[in-house]
C-alpha positions in Angstrom: 2.7 -3.2 37.8 4.2 -6.6 37.1 7.8 -5.0 37.2 6.9 -3.6 40.7 5.8 -7.2 41.8 9.1 -8.6 40.5 11.2 -5.9 42.1 9.4 -6.3 45.5 10.6 -10.0 45.5 14.2 -9.0 45.6 13.6 -7.0 48.7 10.9 -8.8 50.5 12.4 -12.4 50.1 15.6 -11.7 52.2 13.4 -9.8 54.8 11.0 -12.7 55.2 13.9 -15.2 55.4 15.6 -13.2 58.0 12.5 -12.8 60.0 11.7 -16.6 59.8 15.3 -17.5 60.9 15.1 -15.1 63.7 11.6 -16.3 64.8 12.9 -20.0 64.7 16.2 -19.3 66.7 14.4 -17.0 69.3 11.9 -19.8 69.9 14.3 -22.6 69.5 12.2 -24.1 66.7 13.5 -26.8 64.6 13.7 -26.2 60.8 11.9 -29.5 60.4 8.8 -28.3 62.1 5.9 -28.1 59.6 5.3 -24.6 60.2 8.8 -23.4 59.7 9.2 -25.9 56.7 6.0 -24.6 55.1 6.9 -20.9 55.6 10.4 -21.6 54.1 8.9 -23.5 51.2 6.4 -20.7 50.4 9.2 -18.0 50.5 11.3 -20.3 48.0 8.2 -20.8 45.8 7.5 -16.9 45.8 11.2 -16.2 45.0 11.3 -18.8 42.3 8.1 -17.6 40.8 9.2 -14.0 40.6 12.6 -15.1 39.0 10.8 -17.2 36.4 8.3 -14.5 35.6 11.3 -12.0 35.3 13.1 -14.4 33.1 10.1 -14.8 30.9 9.5 -11.0 30.7 13.1 -10.6 29.8 12.8 -13.0 27.0 9.6 -11.4 25.8 11.1 -8.0 25.7 14.2 -9.2 23.9 12.0 -10.9 21.2 9.8 -7.7 20.9 12.9 -5.6 20.5 14.3 -8.0 17.8 10.8 -7.8 15.9 11.0 -4.1 16.2 14.6 -3.9 14.9 13.6 -6.4 12.1 10.6 -4.2 11.1 12.8 -1.0 11.3 15.3 -2.6 8.9 12.6 -3.8 6.6 11.2 -0.3 6.6 14.5 1.4 6.0 15.1 -0.9 3.1 11.8 -0.1 1.6 12.5 3.6 2.0 15.8 3.3 0.5 14.4 1.2 -2.4 11.6 3.8 -3.0 14.0 6.7 -3.0 16.3 4.9 -5.5 13.3 4.2 -7.7 12.2 7.9 -7.3 15.7 9.1 -8.2 15.9 6.8 -11.1 12.5 7.8 -12.5 13.4 11.5 -12.0 16.6 11.1 -13.7 14.9 9.2 -16.7 12.3 12.0 -16.8 14.9 14.7 -17.1 16.9 12.7 -19.6 13.9 12.2 -21.8 13.3 16.0 -21.7 16.8 16.6 -22.8 16.6 14.0 -25.5 13.5 16.0 -26.8 15.4 19.4 -26.7 18.3 17.7 -28.6 16.0 16.2 -31.2 14.1 19.4 -31.9 17.4 21.3 -31.9 19.0 19.0 -34.4 15.6 19.2 -36.6 16.0 23.0 -36.4 19.6 22.8 -37.6 18.7 20.5 -40.5 16.0 22.9 -41.6 18.2 25.8 -41.1 21.0 24.2 -43.3 18.5 23.5 -46.0 17.2 27.1 -45.8 20.6 28.6 -46.1 22.0 26.0 -48.4 21.8 28.0 -51.7 24.7 30.7 -51.3 22.9 32.9 -53.7 19.2 33.6 -53.6 16.8 36.4 -54.3 15.5 38.4 -51.3 12.0 38.2 -52.6 11.7 34.5 -52.8 9.8 32.5 -50.2 11.6 30.6 -47.5 9.9 28.2 -45.1 9.8 28.6 -41.2 10.2 25.0 -40.3 13.5 25.7 -38.5 11.9 28.5 -36.4 9.2 26.1 -35.3 11.7 23.3 -34.5 13.8 25.9 -32.3 10.6 26.9 -30.5 9.7 23.4 -29.7 13.1 22.8 -28.4 12.8 25.9 -26.0 9.5 24.5 -24.8 11.2 21.2 -24.0 13.8 22.9 -22.1 11.2 24.7 -19.9 9.5 21.4 -19.4 12.6 20.0 -18.1 13.1 22.8 -15.6 9.4 23.0 -14.4 8.4 19.3 -14.2 5.6 20.1 -11.7 3.9 22.6 -14.3 0.4 21.3 -14.8 -0.4 23.0 -18.1 1.5 23.0 -21.3 3.9 25.8 -22.2 3.9 27.5 -25.5 6.5 29.7 -27.2 6.3 32.5 -29.9 8.7 34.7 -31.8 8.7 38.3 -32.2 10.9 40.2 -34.6 11.3 44.0 -34.9 10.4 46.4 -37.7 13.1 48.2 -39.6 12.6 51.4 -37.7 12.8 49.5 -34.3 9.5 51.0 -33.2 7.4 47.9 -33.1 7.7 44.1 -32.8 5.8 41.8 -34.9 4.5 38.6 -33.4 5.2 36.1 -36.4 5.2 32.3 -34.9 3.4 30.7 -32.2 4.1 26.9 -31.0 1.8 25.3 -30.6 -1.0 27.5 -32.2 -4.7 27.0 -31.8 -7.3 28.2 -29.4 -7.4 31.6 -31.5 -3.8 32.4 -30.4 -2.7 32.5 -34.0 -5.5 34.7 -35.3 -4.3 37.1 -36.5 -0.6 36.7 -37.3 1.5 38.7 -37.6 0.4 40.8 -34.8 1.8 44.0 -33.7 3.3 45.1 -30.4 4.0 48.9 -30.0 7.3 49.4 -28.5 6.4 53.2 -27.6 3.8 52.3 -25.2 4.5 49.0 -24.0 6.7 49.0 -20.8 6.6 45.3 -19.9 7.4 41.9 -21.2 8.7 41.6 -24.8 9.1 45.3 -25.1 11.5 45.4 -22.2 13.4 42.5 -23.2 14.0 43.9 -26.6 15.0 47.3 -25.3 17.3 46.1 -22.6 18.5 42.8 -23.9 17.7 41.1 -20.6 15.5 38.1 -19.8 12.2 39.4 -18.4 9.7 37.4 -16.3 6.2 38.6 -15.9 4.4 36.9 -13.1 0.8 37.8 -14.3 0.0 39.7 -17.5 -3.2 40.9 -15.8 -1.3 43.2 -13.6 -0.1 45.1 -16.8 -3.5 45.6 -18.3 -3.5 42.5 -20.4 -7.0 40.8 -20.0 -5.3 37.4 -20.0 -7.9 36.1 -22.6 -5.4 34.6 -25.0 -4.6 31.5 -22.9 -1.7 32.8 -21.0 -1.1 34.4 -17.6 2.7 34.3 -16.9 5.4 35.0 -19.6 9.1 34.8 -19.9 10.9 36.8 -22.6 14.2 35.8 -24.1 16.1 38.2 -26.2 17.8 36.9 -29.3 21.2 38.6 -30.0 22.6 39.0 -33.5 26.4 38.8 -34.4 26.9 42.4 -33.5 25.2 41.9 -30.0 22.0 43.8 -30.9 18.7 42.2 -30.2 17.1 40.9 -33.4 14.2 39.1 -31.9 12.4 38.0 -28.7 11.1 34.4 -27.9 8.2 34.6 -25.5 7.6 31.5 -23.4 4.0 31.4 -21.9 2.0 29.6 -19.2 -1.7 29.5 -18.7 -1.1 30.0 -15.0 0.0 33.0 -13.0 3.4 32.8 -11.2 4.2 29.6 -13.0 7.9 30.1 -13.4 8.5 30.4 -9.7 11.2 33.1 -9.4 13.5 35.5 -11.6 16.6 33.2 -10.6 14.8 30.1 -11.8 14.0 31.9 -15.1 17.6 33.0 -15.5 18.8 29.5 -15.1 16.3 28.0 -17.5 17.2 30.9 -20.0 20.9 30.0 -19.7 20.1 26.5 -21.1 18.3 28.1 -24.0 21.4 30.0 -25.3 22.5 27.4 -27.8 18.9 27.2 -29.3 18.6 31.2 -29.2 22.0 31.3 -31.1 20.6 28.9 -33.7 17.6 31.2 -34.1 19.8 34.2 -34.5 21.5 32.2 -37.6 18.0 31.7 -39.1 16.9 35.4 -38.6 20.1 36.4 -40.4 18.4 35.2 -43.6 16.8 38.4 -45.0 14.1 36.4 -46.8 12.4 35.3 -43.4 9.6 37.7 -42.3 10.7 40.3 -45.0 7.6 42.2 -44.9 7.4 42.5 -41.2 11.0 43.5 -40.9 10.9 46.0 -43.7 13.3 44.1 -45.9 
């Protein structure tokens, strides 16, 4: 409404001035006459007022625009700072995960070296599984790095085949507890099992099971979705399977994502293969 009032002054003032001049000329009136003088003065006041008002509004609009630009600049800077902080935090989180992977892998290599240090040993003597558990922890750390939004904790376990290749034996679980380690070793019959670890062992492929309940598993051992990672020996045959579990269904997003995570596990799986080359490990289950 104010802008209409100001705009009208630019149109009305010259019209009023022209009418006043015509009226004075047609009636031969002097510009000094009070009525003519007062009319001209009123028109001048009206024009001056509208010009002043317009100038004030322009200044206010300019100041408002400057404030808005300053607020936008501050908001943009804050958004940039928050994005940088988030990126740094995410980067540090991933770095910490990979530090954990490296540490567990290094621990596993140290334990494996101690395990294999004596070049000559009896096949019936006891050998510890510390290296196996270190490698399982390293694999869990890799999955922690890949799936940072995962709410629950991952677990990992190792299954090794019997000498006749007809069954797998679940021999190690990391971490144990909640009844998952009772009893161990636990048998997986390959002749009737057509999913999960059995398929990974038979096909040497990474297998992702979105929900074990869909395959007849009651899901009462604390896991609902599983990734199965085959371990290859020097001759390319599968000599074991690492199973990474989540307590939630569809926890590993997609098969493509699982293949990516499995790719980063290859150095650890190779180290596990080196350990499993020791015939003293799980001798009873493997029929050694």
